[in-house]
C-alpha positions, 0 to 999 in steps of 0.5 A, a space after each residue: 467483484 466477489 461479494 461474500 457474507 460473513 458473520 462475526 469471527 468468520 474469515 476470508 482467506 486470500 491466497 496462502 498468506 492473507 486472512 481477513 477476519 470479521 471482528 465486530 459489527 456495530 450498526 453500519 460499521 464493521 471492524 476487520 482484522 487483516 493477517 498478512 506478511 509484513 512485506 505487504 502494505 495495507 492501507 485504508 483506501 483513502 490513505 493509499 490514494 493520498 500516498 499515490 498522489 503524493 508520489 506522483 507529485 514528487 515525481 513530477 516536481 522532482 529536482 533534476 539537479 541531483 540526477 544531473 550531478 550524479 550523471 556528471 560524477 559517474 561520467 568523469 570516473 576513470 574507466 
């Protein structure tokens, strides 16, 4: 892990496209701004972990009937 010290208005550059800027510091809270391309998802860690868990649960409890029907449909198509 890289550890850096930054002051208000200072930034960290990640690659060519991502800038993390320190906007304000108030006690133990730091307000940051992230400038990144729209195709990059940015989430708080706890939100990211919830999304990941929900996706895993959806995958584990997915309805196989839909896949079975799709398979039957394509299997019966004329070649």
